[in-house]
N, CA, C, O and CB atoms as a CASP TS submission, in Angstrom:
PFRMAT TS
TARGET T0000
AUTHOR 0000-0000-0000
METHOD Language model
MODEL 1
PARENT N/A
ATOM      1  N   MET     1     -25.932  20.411  23.999  1.00  0.00           N
ATOM      2  CA  MET     1     -25.005  19.333  23.114  1.00  0.00           C
ATOM      3  C   MET     1     -24.926  18.187  23.484  1.00  0.00           C
ATOM      4  O   MET     1     -24.427  18.218  24.609  1.00  0.00           O
ATOM      5  CB  MET     1     -23.698  19.581  22.982  1.00  0.00           C
ATOM      6  N   ARG     2     -25.147  17.104  23.167  1.00  0.00           N
ATOM      7  CA  ARG     2     -25.380  15.827  23.456  1.00  0.00           C
ATOM      8  C   ARG     2     -23.791  14.850  23.310  1.00  0.00           C
ATOM      9  O   ARG     2     -23.027  14.933  22.348  1.00  0.00           O
ATOM     10  CB  ARG     2     -26.646  15.382  22.384  1.00  0.00           C
ATOM     11  N   VAL     3     -23.625  14.111  24.321  1.00  0.00           N
ATOM     12  CA  VAL     3     -22.400  13.446  24.431  1.00  0.00           C
ATOM     13  C   VAL     3     -22.325  12.215  23.615  1.00  0.00           C
ATOM     14  O   VAL     3     -23.103  11.351  24.021  1.00  0.00           O
ATOM     15  CB  VAL     3     -22.140  13.147  25.783  1.00  0.00           C
ATOM     16  N   LEU     4     -21.626  11.882  22.595  1.00  0.00           N
ATOM     17  CA  LEU     4     -21.445  10.912  21.712  1.00  0.00           C
ATOM     18  C   LEU     4     -20.866   9.615  22.478  1.00  0.00           C
ATOM     19  O   LEU     4     -21.422   8.529  22.313  1.00  0.00           O
ATOM     20  CB  LEU     4     -20.555  11.441  20.604  1.00  0.00           C
ATOM     21  N   TRP     5     -19.765   9.740  23.301  1.00  0.00           N
ATOM     22  CA  TRP     5     -19.237   8.637  23.888  1.00  0.00           C
ATOM     23  C   TRP     5     -18.646   9.456  25.179  1.00  0.00           C
ATOM     24  O   TRP     5     -18.234  10.613  25.099  1.00  0.00           O
ATOM     25  CB  TRP     5     -18.146   7.763  22.892  1.00  0.00           C
ATOM     26  N   SER     6     -18.670   8.667  26.397  1.00  0.00           N
ATOM     27  CA  SER     6     -18.125   9.086  27.675  1.00  0.00           C
ATOM     28  C   SER     6     -17.308   7.750  28.170  1.00  0.00           C
ATOM     29  O   SER     6     -17.629   6.615  27.817  1.00  0.00           O
ATOM     30  CB  SER     6     -19.375   9.595  28.756  1.00  0.00           C
ATOM     31  N   GLY     7     -16.309   8.020  28.956  1.00  0.00           N
ATOM     32  CA  GLY     7     -15.517   7.021  29.287  1.00  0.00           C
ATOM     33  C   GLY     7     -14.059   7.476  30.079  1.00  0.00           C
ATOM     34  O   GLY     7     -14.044   8.607  30.566  1.00  0.00           O
ATOM     35  N   VAL     8     -12.964   6.709  30.203  1.00  0.00           N
ATOM     36  CA  VAL     8     -11.699   7.093  31.020  1.00  0.00           C
ATOM     37  C   VAL     8     -10.586   6.878  30.077  1.00  0.00           C
ATOM     38  O   VAL     8     -10.644   6.382  28.952  1.00  0.00           O
ATOM     39  CB  VAL     8     -11.474   6.201  32.402  1.00  0.00           C
ATOM     40  N   ILE     9      -9.775   7.238  30.583  1.00  0.00           N
ATOM     41  CA  ILE     9      -8.238   6.915  29.895  1.00  0.00           C
ATOM     42  C   ILE     9      -7.626   6.678  31.111  1.00  0.00           C
ATOM     43  O   ILE     9      -7.883   7.484  32.006  1.00  0.00           O
ATOM     44  CB  ILE     9      -7.372   8.194  28.945  1.00  0.00           C
ATOM     45  N   GLN    10      -6.851   5.730  31.364  1.00  0.00           N
ATOM     46  CA  GLN    10      -5.691   5.488  32.694  1.00  0.00           C
ATOM     47  C   GLN    10      -4.655   5.288  32.314  1.00  0.00           C
ATOM     48  O   GLN    10      -4.504   4.622  31.290  1.00  0.00           O
ATOM     49  CB  GLN    10      -5.800   4.398  33.644  1.00  0.00           C
ATOM     50  N   PHE    11      -3.515   5.832  33.059  1.00  0.00           N
ATOM     51  CA  PHE    11      -2.222   5.838  32.907  1.00  0.00           C
ATOM     52  C   PHE    11      -1.725   5.359  34.203  1.00  0.00           C
ATOM     53  O   PHE    11      -1.393   6.188  35.050  1.00  0.00           O
ATOM     54  CB  PHE    11      -1.719   7.122  32.481  1.00  0.00           C
ATOM     55  N   GLY    12      -1.633   3.957  34.466  1.00  0.00           N
ATOM     56  CA  GLY    12      -1.336   3.802  36.073  1.00  0.00           C
ATOM     57  C   GLY    12      -2.350   4.019  37.024  1.00  0.00           C
ATOM     58  O   GLY    12      -3.475   3.549  36.856  1.00  0.00           O
ATOM     59  N   LEU    13      -2.025   4.741  38.083  1.00  0.00           N
ATOM     60  CA  LEU    13      -2.873   5.265  38.836  1.00  0.00           C
ATOM     61  C   LEU    13      -3.639   6.556  38.589  1.00  0.00           C
ATOM     62  O   LEU    13      -4.376   6.987  39.476  1.00  0.00           O
ATOM     63  CB  LEU    13      -2.298   5.322  39.800  1.00  0.00           C
ATOM     64  N   VAL    14      -3.517   7.134  37.544  1.00  0.00           N
ATOM     65  CA  VAL    14      -4.084   8.328  37.068  1.00  0.00           C
ATOM     66  C   VAL    14      -5.029   7.925  36.115  1.00  0.00           C
ATOM     67  O   VAL    14      -4.841   7.271  35.089  1.00  0.00           O
ATOM     68  CB  VAL    14      -3.120   9.276  36.521  1.00  0.00           C
ATOM     69  N   VAL    15      -6.353   8.517  36.693  1.00  0.00           N
ATOM     70  CA  VAL    15      -7.709   8.219  35.599  1.00  0.00           C
ATOM     71  C   VAL    15      -7.950   9.409  35.143  1.00  0.00           C
ATOM     72  O   VAL    15      -7.905  10.272  36.020  1.00  0.00           O
ATOM     73  CB  VAL    15      -9.186   7.612  36.207  1.00  0.00           C
ATOM     74  N   LEU    16      -8.282   9.924  33.691  1.00  0.00           N
ATOM     75  CA  LEU    16      -8.878  11.099  33.453  1.00  0.00           C
ATOM     76  C   LEU    16     -10.171  10.683  32.591  1.00  0.00           C
ATOM     77  O   LEU    16     -10.109   9.865  31.672  1.00  0.00           O
ATOM     78  CB  LEU    16      -7.869  12.111  32.755  1.00  0.00           C
ATOM     79  N   PRO    17     -11.152  11.229  32.923  1.00  0.00           N
ATOM     80  CA  PRO    17     -12.586  11.151  32.565  1.00  0.00           C
ATOM     81  C   PRO    17     -12.534  12.139  31.174  1.00  0.00           C
ATOM     82  O   PRO    17     -12.048  13.269  31.160  1.00  0.00           O
ATOM     83  CB  PRO    17     -13.697  11.745  33.937  1.00  0.00           C
ATOM     84  N   VAL    18     -13.078  11.528  30.147  1.00  0.00           N
ATOM     85  CA  VAL    18     -13.187  12.081  28.664  1.00  0.00           C
ATOM     86  C   VAL    18     -14.821  11.763  28.173  1.00  0.00           C
ATOM     87  O   VAL    18     -15.598  10.818  28.311  1.00  0.00           O
ATOM     88  CB  VAL    18     -11.932  11.186  27.540  1.00  0.00           C
ATOM     89  N   LYS    19     -14.865  13.075  27.543  1.00  0.00           N
ATOM     90  CA  LYS    19     -16.458  13.126  26.889  1.00  0.00           C
ATOM     91  C   LYS    19     -15.854  13.257  25.576  1.00  0.00           C
ATOM     92  O   LYS    19     -14.756  13.746  25.310  1.00  0.00           O
ATOM     93  CB  LYS    19     -17.700  14.533  27.368  1.00  0.00           C
ATOM     94  N   LEU    20     -16.792  12.713  24.722  1.00  0.00           N
ATOM     95  CA  LEU    20     -16.653  13.137  22.926  1.00  0.00           C
ATOM     96  C   LEU    20     -17.902  13.666  22.670  1.00  0.00           C
ATOM     97  O   LEU    20     -18.963  13.102  22.936  1.00  0.00           O
ATOM     98  CB  LEU    20     -16.389  11.765  21.692  1.00  0.00           C
ATOM     99  N   PHE    21     -17.769  14.794  22.133  1.00  0.00           N
ATOM    100  CA  PHE    21     -18.798  15.422  21.416  1.00  0.00           C
ATOM    101  C   PHE    21     -18.639  15.580  19.951  1.00  0.00           C
ATOM    102  O   PHE    21     -17.561  15.468  19.368  1.00  0.00           O
ATOM    103  CB  PHE    21     -18.999  16.637  21.953  1.00  0.00           C
ATOM    104  N   SER    22     -19.771  15.846  19.394  1.00  0.00           N
ATOM    105  CA  SER    22     -19.592  16.244  17.873  1.00  0.00           C
ATOM    106  C   SER    22     -19.235  17.341  17.541  1.00  0.00           C
ATOM    107  O   SER    22     -19.617  18.228  18.306  1.00  0.00           O
ATOM    108  CB  SER    22     -20.579  16.158  17.156  1.00  0.00           C
ATOM    109  N   ALA    23     -18.536  17.718  16.538  1.00  0.00           N
ATOM    110  CA  ALA    23     -17.938  19.131  15.897  1.00  0.00           C
ATOM    111  C   ALA    23     -19.241  20.029  15.523  1.00  0.00           C
ATOM    112  O   ALA    23     -20.255  19.648  14.938  1.00  0.00           O
ATOM    113  CB  ALA    23     -16.920  18.832  14.349  1.00  0.00           C
ATOM    114  N   THR    24     -18.966  21.208  15.975  1.00  0.00           N
ATOM    115  CA  THR    24     -20.102  22.089  15.781  1.00  0.00           C
ATOM    116  C   THR    24     -19.615  22.923  14.469  1.00  0.00           C
ATOM    117  O   THR    24     -20.406  23.609  13.822  1.00  0.00           O
ATOM    118  CB  THR    24     -20.431  23.062  17.184  1.00  0.00           C
ATOM    119  N   GLU    25     -18.103  22.786  14.108  1.00  0.00           N
ATOM    120  CA  GLU    25     -17.742  23.481  12.671  1.00  0.00           C
ATOM    121  C   GLU    25     -16.788  22.728  12.136  1.00  0.00           C
ATOM    122  O   GLU    25     -16.061  21.990  12.800  1.00  0.00           O
ATOM    123  CB  GLU    25     -17.205  24.969  12.690  1.00  0.00           C
ATOM    124  N   GLU    26     -16.729  22.878  10.819  1.00  0.00           N
ATOM    125  CA  GLU    26     -15.860  22.357  10.318  1.00  0.00           C
ATOM    126  C   GLU    26     -14.335  22.683  10.059  1.00  0.00           C
ATOM    127  O   GLU    26     -14.201  23.776   9.509  1.00  0.00           O
ATOM    128  CB  GLU    26     -16.366  22.198   9.545  1.00  0.00           C
ATOM    129  N   HIS    27     -13.254  22.076  10.290  1.00  0.00           N
ATOM    130  CA  HIS    27     -11.953  22.904  10.440  1.00  0.00           C
ATOM    131  C   HIS    27     -10.756  21.914   9.762  1.00  0.00           C
ATOM    132  O   HIS    27     -10.687  20.709  10.003  1.00  0.00           O
ATOM    133  CB  HIS    27     -11.621  23.291  12.220  1.00  0.00           C
ATOM    134  N   GLN    28      -9.850  22.628   8.891  1.00  0.00           N
ATOM    135  CA  GLN    28      -9.141  21.681   8.042  1.00  0.00           C
ATOM    136  C   GLN    28      -7.701  21.311   9.023  1.00  0.00           C
ATOM    137  O   GLN    28      -6.966  22.242   9.349  1.00  0.00           O
ATOM    138  CB  GLN    28      -8.793  22.462   6.387  1.00  0.00           C
ATOM    139  N   VAL    29      -7.449  20.175   9.361  1.00  0.00           N
ATOM    140  CA  VAL    29      -6.306  19.899  10.115  1.00  0.00           C
ATOM    141  C   VAL    29      -5.051  19.709   9.351  1.00  0.00           C
ATOM    142  O   VAL    29      -4.896  18.772   8.567  1.00  0.00           O
ATOM    143  CB  VAL    29      -6.543  18.785  10.879  1.00  0.00           C
ATOM    144  N   ARG    30      -4.146  20.625   9.597  1.00  0.00           N
ATOM    145  CA  ARG    30      -2.610  20.417   8.930  1.00  0.00           C
ATOM    146  C   ARG    30      -1.521  19.824   9.726  1.00  0.00           C
ATOM    147  O   ARG    30      -1.192  20.455  10.731  1.00  0.00           O
ATOM    148  CB  ARG    30      -1.999  21.756   8.519  1.00  0.00           C
ATOM    149  N   LEU    31      -0.997  18.892   9.502  1.00  0.00           N
ATOM    150  CA  LEU    31      -0.012  18.205  10.213  1.00  0.00           C
ATOM    151  C   LEU    31       1.259  18.620   9.395  1.00  0.00           C
ATOM    152  O   LEU    31       1.327  18.462   8.176  1.00  0.00           O
ATOM    153  CB  LEU    31      -0.295  16.594  10.312  1.00  0.00           C
ATOM    154  N   ARG    32       2.148  19.103  10.070  1.00  0.00           N
ATOM    155  CA  ARG    32       3.314  19.475   9.263  1.00  0.00           C
ATOM    156  C   ARG    32       4.700  18.654   9.854  1.00  0.00           C
ATOM    157  O   ARG    32       5.006  18.463  11.031  1.00  0.00           O
ATOM    158  CB  ARG    32       3.485  21.183   9.343  1.00  0.00           C
ATOM    159  N   GLU    33       5.161  18.390   9.064  1.00  0.00           N
ATOM    160  CA  GLU    33       6.635  17.553   9.678  1.00  0.00           C
ATOM    161  C   GLU    33       7.667  18.530   9.862  1.00  0.00           C
ATOM    162  O   GLU    33       7.743  19.378   8.973  1.00  0.00           O
ATOM    163  CB  GLU    33       7.353  16.336   8.585  1.00  0.00           C
ATOM    164  N   ILE    34       8.636  18.617  10.998  1.00  0.00           N
ATOM    165  CA  ILE    34       9.469  19.626  11.182  1.00  0.00           C
ATOM    166  C   ILE    34      10.879  18.619  11.317  1.00  0.00           C
ATOM    167  O   ILE    34      11.021  17.590  11.977  1.00  0.00           O
ATOM    168  CB  ILE    34       8.993  20.659  12.532  1.00  0.00           C
ATOM    169  N   HIS    35      11.739  19.255  10.529  1.00  0.00           N
ATOM    170  CA  HIS    35      13.359  18.540  10.437  1.00  0.00           C
ATOM    171  C   HIS    35      13.906  18.896  11.749  1.00  0.00           C
ATOM    172  O   HIS    35      13.818  20.071  12.106  1.00  0.00           O
ATOM    173  CB  HIS    35      14.512  19.209   9.110  1.00  0.00           C
ATOM    174  N   ALA    36      14.521  17.931  12.597  1.00  0.00           N
ATOM    175  CA  ALA    36      15.148  17.953  13.896  1.00  0.00           C
ATOM    176  C   ALA    36      16.250  19.071  13.910  1.00  0.00           C
ATOM    177  O   ALA    36      16.364  19.909  14.805  1.00  0.00           O
ATOM    178  CB  ALA    36      15.755  16.532  14.231  1.00  0.00           C
ATOM    179  N   ALA    37      17.182  18.952  12.603  1.00  0.00           N
ATOM    180  CA  ALA    37      18.247  19.547  12.859  1.00  0.00           C
ATOM    181  C   ALA    37      18.165  21.230  12.879  1.00  0.00           C
ATOM    182  O   ALA    37      18.901  21.930  13.574  1.00  0.00           O
ATOM    183  CB  ALA    37      19.140  19.000  11.919  1.00  0.00           C
ATOM    184  N   ASP    38      17.165  21.715  12.013  1.00  0.00           N
ATOM    185  CA  ASP    38      17.208  23.053  11.747  1.00  0.00           C
ATOM    186  C   ASP    38      15.676  23.596  12.157  1.00  0.00           C
ATOM    187  O   ASP    38      15.402  24.794  12.078  1.00  0.00           O
ATOM    188  CB  ASP    38      17.656  23.292  10.165  1.00  0.00           C
ATOM    189  N   SER    39      14.851  22.746  12.536  1.00  0.00           N
ATOM    190  CA  SER    39      13.524  23.164  12.931  1.00  0.00           C
ATOM    191  C   SER    39      12.691  23.836  11.512  1.00  0.00           C
ATOM    192  O   SER    39      11.877  24.756  11.588  1.00  0.00           O
ATOM    193  CB  SER    39      13.721  24.328  14.240  1.00  0.00           C
ATOM    194  N   GLY    40      13.082  23.182  10.299  1.00  0.00           N
ATOM    195  CA  GLY    40      12.553  23.969   9.055  1.00  0.00           C
ATOM    196  C   GLY    40      11.424  22.842   8.747  1.00  0.00           C
ATOM    197  O   GLY    40      11.656  21.664   9.019  1.00  0.00           O
ATOM    198  N   ARG    41      10.220  23.240   8.182  1.00  0.00           N
ATOM    199  CA  ARG    41       9.185  22.384   7.538  1.00  0.00           C
ATOM    200  C   ARG    41      10.136  21.403   6.608  1.00  0.00           C
ATOM    201  O   ARG    41      11.237  21.775   6.202  1.00  0.00           O
ATOM    202  CB  ARG    41       7.988  23.346   6.608  1.00  0.00           C
ATOM    203  N   VAL    42       9.533  20.004   6.299  1.00  0.00           N
ATOM    204  CA  VAL    42       9.812  19.191   5.485  1.00  0.00           C
ATOM    205  C   VAL    42       8.897  19.250   3.971  1.00  0.00           C
ATOM    206  O   VAL    42       7.669  19.184   4.022  1.00  0.00           O
ATOM    207  CB  VAL    42       9.720  18.018   6.265  1.00  0.00           C
ATOM    208  N   GLN    43       9.338  19.329   3.163  1.00  0.00           N
ATOM    209  CA  GLN    43       8.512  19.461   1.854  1.00  0.00           C
ATOM    210  C   GLN    43       8.669  18.161   1.025  1.00  0.00           C
ATOM    211  O   GLN    43       9.701  17.734   0.508  1.00  0.00           O
ATOM    212  CB  GLN    43       9.012  20.757   0.944  1.00  0.00           C
ATOM    213  N   HIS    44       7.582  17.690   1.010  1.00  0.00           N
ATOM    214  CA  HIS    44       7.278  16.356  -0.211  1.00  0.00           C
ATOM    215  C   HIS    44       7.129  16.928  -1.719  1.00  0.00           C
ATOM    216  O   HIS    44       6.345  17.867  -1.859  1.00  0.00           O
ATOM    217  CB  HIS    44       5.607  15.450   0.128  1.00  0.00           C
ATOM    218  N   ARG    45       7.607  16.589  -2.514  1.00  0.00           N
ATOM    219  CA  ARG    45       7.556  16.540  -3.846  1.00  0.00           C
ATOM    220  C   ARG    45       7.105  15.288  -4.735  1.00  0.00           C
ATOM    221  O   ARG    45       7.612  14.203  -4.451  1.00  0.00           O
ATOM    222  CB  ARG    45       8.716  16.865  -4.145  1.00  0.00           C
ATOM    223  N   ARG    46       6.360  15.345  -5.594  1.00  0.00           N
ATOM    224  CA  ARG    46       5.888  14.209  -6.424  1.00  0.00           C
ATOM    225  C   ARG    46       6.405  14.542  -7.696  1.00  0.00           C
ATOM    226  O   ARG    46       6.472  15.702  -8.101  1.00  0.00           O
ATOM    227  CB  ARG    46       4.339  13.984  -6.457  1.00  0.00           C
ATOM    228  N   PHE    47       6.837  13.369  -8.453  1.00  0.00           N
ATOM    229  CA  PHE    47       7.647  13.529  -9.733  1.00  0.00           C
ATOM    230  C   PHE    47       7.149  12.111 -10.314  1.00  0.00           C
ATOM    231  O   PHE    47       6.917  11.091  -9.665  1.00  0.00           O
ATOM    232  CB  PHE    47       9.488  13.739  -9.523  1.00  0.00           C
ATOM    233  N   PRO    48       7.033  12.334 -11.865  1.00  0.00           N
ATOM    234  CA  PRO    48       6.453  11.291 -12.661  1.00  0.00           C
ATOM    235  C   PRO    48       7.774  10.107 -12.626  1.00  0.00           C
ATOM    236  O   PRO    48       8.941  10.492 -12.700  1.00  0.00           O
ATOM    237  CB  PRO    48       5.980  11.939 -14.334  1.00  0.00           C
ATOM    238  N   ARG    49       7.425   8.685 -12.509  1.00  0.00           N
ATOM    239  CA  ARG    49       8.565   7.412 -12.558  1.00  0.00           C
ATOM    240  C   ARG    49       8.886   7.490 -14.032  1.00  0.00           C
ATOM    241  O   ARG    49      10.107   7.415 -14.167  1.00  0.00           O
ATOM    242  CB  ARG    49       7.943   5.677 -12.078  1.00  0.00           C
ATOM    243  N   THR    50       8.352   7.593 -15.022  1.00  0.00           N
ATOM    244  CA  THR    50       8.722   7.735 -16.338  1.00  0.00           C
ATOM    245  C   THR    50       8.657   8.701 -17.264  1.00  0.00           C
ATOM    246  O   THR    50       7.669   9.426 -17.140  1.00  0.00           O
ATOM    247  CB  THR    50       8.304   7.044 -16.799  1.00  0.00           C
ATOM    248  N   VAL    51       9.371   8.952 -18.142  1.00  0.00           N
ATOM    249  CA  VAL    51       9.689  10.010 -19.077  1.00  0.00           C
ATOM    250  C   VAL    51       8.352   9.567 -20.229  1.00  0.00           C
ATOM    251  O   VAL    51       8.180   8.454 -20.726  1.00  0.00           O
ATOM    252  CB  VAL    51      11.544   9.909 -19.726  1.00  0.00           C
ATOM    253  N   LYS    52       7.508  10.821 -20.452  1.00  0.00           N
ATOM    254  CA  LYS    52       6.445  10.146 -21.186  1.00  0.00           C
ATOM    255  C   LYS    52       6.561   9.989 -22.948  1.00  0.00           C
ATOM    256  O   LYS    52       5.757   9.503 -23.744  1.00  0.00           O
ATOM    257  CB  LYS    52       5.152  10.989 -20.793  1.00  0.00           C
ATOM    258  N   SER    53       7.809  10.568 -23.148  1.00  0.00           N
ATOM    259  CA  SER    53       8.168  10.185 -24.612  1.00  0.00           C
ATOM    260  C   SER    53       8.972   9.016 -24.890  1.00  0.00           C
ATOM    261  O   SER    53       9.340   8.639 -26.002  1.00  0.00           O
ATOM    262  CB  SER    53       8.872  11.227 -25.227  1.00  0.00           C
ATOM    263  N   GLY    54       9.204   8.489 -23.788  1.00  0.00           N
ATOM    264  CA  GLY    54      10.074   7.354 -24.007  1.00  0.00           C
ATOM    265  C   GLY    54       9.794   6.280 -22.638  1.00  0.00           C
ATOM    266  O   GLY    54       8.904   6.467 -21.809  1.00  0.00           O
ATOM    267  N   THR    55      11.006   4.852 -22.618  1.00  0.00           N
ATOM    268  CA  THR    55      10.570   4.346 -21.379  1.00  0.00           C
ATOM    269  C   THR    55      11.579   4.371 -20.493  1.00  0.00           C
ATOM    270  O   THR    55      11.704   3.527 -19.606  1.00  0.00           O
ATOM    271  CB  THR    55      10.056   3.092 -21.445  1.00  0.00           C
ATOM    272  N   ARG    56      12.513   5.529 -20.715  1.00  0.00           N
ATOM    273  CA  ARG    56      13.568   5.678 -19.505  1.00  0.00           C
ATOM    274  C   ARG    56      13.045   5.943 -18.044  1.00  0.00           C
ATOM    275  O   ARG    56      12.118   6.751 -17.984  1.00  0.00           O
ATOM    276  CB  ARG    56      14.509   6.886 -19.816  1.00  0.00           C
ATOM    277  N   ARG    57      13.492   5.388 -16.825  1.00  0.00           N
ATOM    278  CA  ARG    57      13.266   5.486 -15.568  1.00  0.00           C
ATOM    279  C   ARG    57      14.177   6.543 -15.090  1.00  0.00           C
ATOM    280  O   ARG    57      15.275   6.676 -15.631  1.00  0.00           O
ATOM    281  CB  ARG    57      13.391   4.241 -14.922  1.00  0.00           C
ATOM    282  N   LEU    58      13.798   7.322 -14.096  1.00  0.00           N
ATOM    283  CA  LEU    58      14.558   7.972 -13.344  1.00  0.00           C
ATOM    284  C   LEU    58      15.416   6.890 -12.355  1.00  0.00           C
ATOM    285  O   LEU    58      15.142   5.742 -12.004  1.00  0.00           O
ATOM    286  CB  LEU    58      13.677   8.988 -12.647  1.00  0.00           C
ATOM    287  N   GLY    59      16.703   7.863 -12.033  1.00  0.00           N
ATOM    288  CA  GLY    59      17.698   6.920 -11.260  1.00  0.00           C
ATOM    289  C   GLY    59      17.543   6.870  -9.854  1.00  0.00           C
ATOM    290  O   GLY    59      16.447   7.212  -9.410  1.00  0.00           O
ATOM    291  N   ALA    60      18.368   6.536  -9.124  1.00  0.00           N
ATOM    292  CA  ALA    60      18.169   6.282  -7.741  1.00  0.00           C
ATOM    293  C   ALA    60      18.108   7.589  -7.077  1.00  0.00           C
ATOM    294  O   ALA    60      18.591   8.573  -7.637  1.00  0.00           O
ATOM    295  CB  ALA    60      19.241   5.404  -7.154  1.00  0.00           C
ATOM    296  N   ALA    61      17.545   7.675  -5.915  1.00  0.00           N
ATOM    297  CA  ALA    61      17.343   9.174  -5.217  1.00  0.00           C
ATOM    298  C   ALA    61      18.729   9.496  -4.758  1.00  0.00           C
ATOM    299  O   ALA    61      19.556   8.767  -4.210  1.00  0.00           O
ATOM    300  CB  ALA    61      16.210   9.233  -3.821  1.00  0.00           C
ATOM    301  N   GLY    62      18.796  10.792  -5.117  1.00  0.00           N
ATOM    302  CA  GLY    62      20.256  11.444  -4.748  1.00  0.00           C
ATOM    303  C   GLY    62      21.329  11.161  -5.836  1.00  0.00           C
ATOM    304  O   GLY    62      22.495  11.308  -5.467  1.00  0.00           O
ATOM    305  N   SER    63      21.135  10.814  -6.993  1.00  0.00           N
ATOM    306  CA  SER    63      21.994  10.566  -8.184  1.00  0.00           C
ATOM    307  C   SER    63      21.687  11.685  -9.144  1.00  0.00           C
ATOM    308  O   SER    63      22.208  11.627 -10.258  1.00  0.00           O
ATOM    309  CB  SER    63      21.733   9.127  -8.858  1.00  0.00           C
ATOM    310  N   CYS    64      20.988  12.586  -8.874  1.00  0.00           N
ATOM    311  CA  CYS    64      20.976  13.289  -9.962  1.00  0.00           C
ATOM    312  C   CYS    64      20.750  14.745  -9.451  1.00  0.00           C
ATOM    313  O   CYS    64      20.576  14.867  -8.238  1.00  0.00           O
ATOM    314  CB  CYS    64      19.960  12.755 -10.939  1.00  0.00           C
ATOM    315  N   ARG    65      20.732  15.845 -10.216  1.00  0.00           N
ATOM    316  CA  ARG    65      20.669  17.011  -9.470  1.00  0.00           C
ATOM    317  C   ARG    65      19.193  17.642  -9.548  1.00  0.00           C
ATOM    318  O   ARG    65      18.476  17.325 -10.497  1.00  0.00           O
ATOM    319  CB  ARG    65      21.757  17.976  -9.984  1.00  0.00           C
ATOM    320  N   MET    66      18.758  18.476  -8.625  1.00  0.00           N
ATOM    321  CA  MET    66      17.627  18.724  -8.596  1.00  0.00           C
ATOM    322  C   MET    66      17.021  19.740  -9.718  1.00  0.00           C
ATOM    323  O   MET    66      17.588  20.773 -10.075  1.00  0.00           O
ATOM    324  CB  MET    66      17.491  19.065  -7.390  1.00  0.00           C
ATOM    325  N   GLY    67      15.737  19.256 -10.225  1.00  0.00           N
ATOM    326  CA  GLY    67      15.253  19.724 -11.376  1.00  0.00           C
ATOM    327  C   GLY    67      15.701  19.320 -12.749  1.00  0.00           C
ATOM    328  O   GLY    67      15.318  19.984 -13.712  1.00  0.00           O
ATOM    329  N   SER    68      16.599  18.127 -12.936  1.00  0.00           N
ATOM    330  CA  SER    68      16.905  17.684 -13.827  1.00  0.00           C
ATOM    331  C   SER    68      16.636  16.194 -13.982  1.00  0.00           C
ATOM    332  O   SER    68      16.524  15.493 -12.977  1.00  0.00           O
ATOM    333  CB  SER    68      17.957  18.070 -13.915  1.00  0.00           C
ATOM    334  N   TRP    69      16.519  15.640 -15.318  1.00  0.00           N
ATOM    335  CA  TRP    69      16.321  14.319 -15.615  1.00  0.00           C
ATOM    336  C   TRP    69      17.418  13.308 -15.601  1.00  0.00           C
ATOM    337  O   TRP    69      18.455  13.577 -16.208  1.00  0.00           O
ATOM    338  CB  TRP    69      15.803  14.303 -16.754  1.00  0.00           C
ATOM    339  N   CYS    70      17.285  12.049 -14.903  1.00  0.00           N
ATOM    340  CA  CYS    70      18.377  11.135 -14.864  1.00  0.00           C
ATOM    341  C   CYS    70      18.812  10.523 -16.179  1.00  0.00           C
ATOM    342  O   CYS    70      17.930  10.188 -16.969  1.00  0.00           O
ATOM    343  CB  CYS    70      18.046  10.100 -13.975  1.00  0.00           C
ATOM    344  N   ARG    71      19.984  10.358 -16.465  1.00  0.00           N
ATOM    345  CA  ARG    71      20.260   9.648 -17.606  1.00  0.00           C
ATOM    346  C   ARG    71      20.313   8.116 -17.417  1.00  0.00           C
ATOM    347  O   ARG    71      20.554   7.383 -18.377  1.00  0.00           O
ATOM    348  CB  ARG    71      21.486  10.138 -18.132  1.00  0.00           C
TER
END
């Protein structure tokens, strides 16, 4: 296998040699956020900003109950 890049990473007096090779297989990388207080995973949800039937907008975050529309 051929080296794409070769170099060093230096931290003060410590020098680490580094070689970069091309990937031989494709893998999916999953980065998960962890909540510090309980070590649970952080879940991000997407929701529409406007109601399709009208022009009402959702209220400020935290002012509505989960799963209900703000008025």
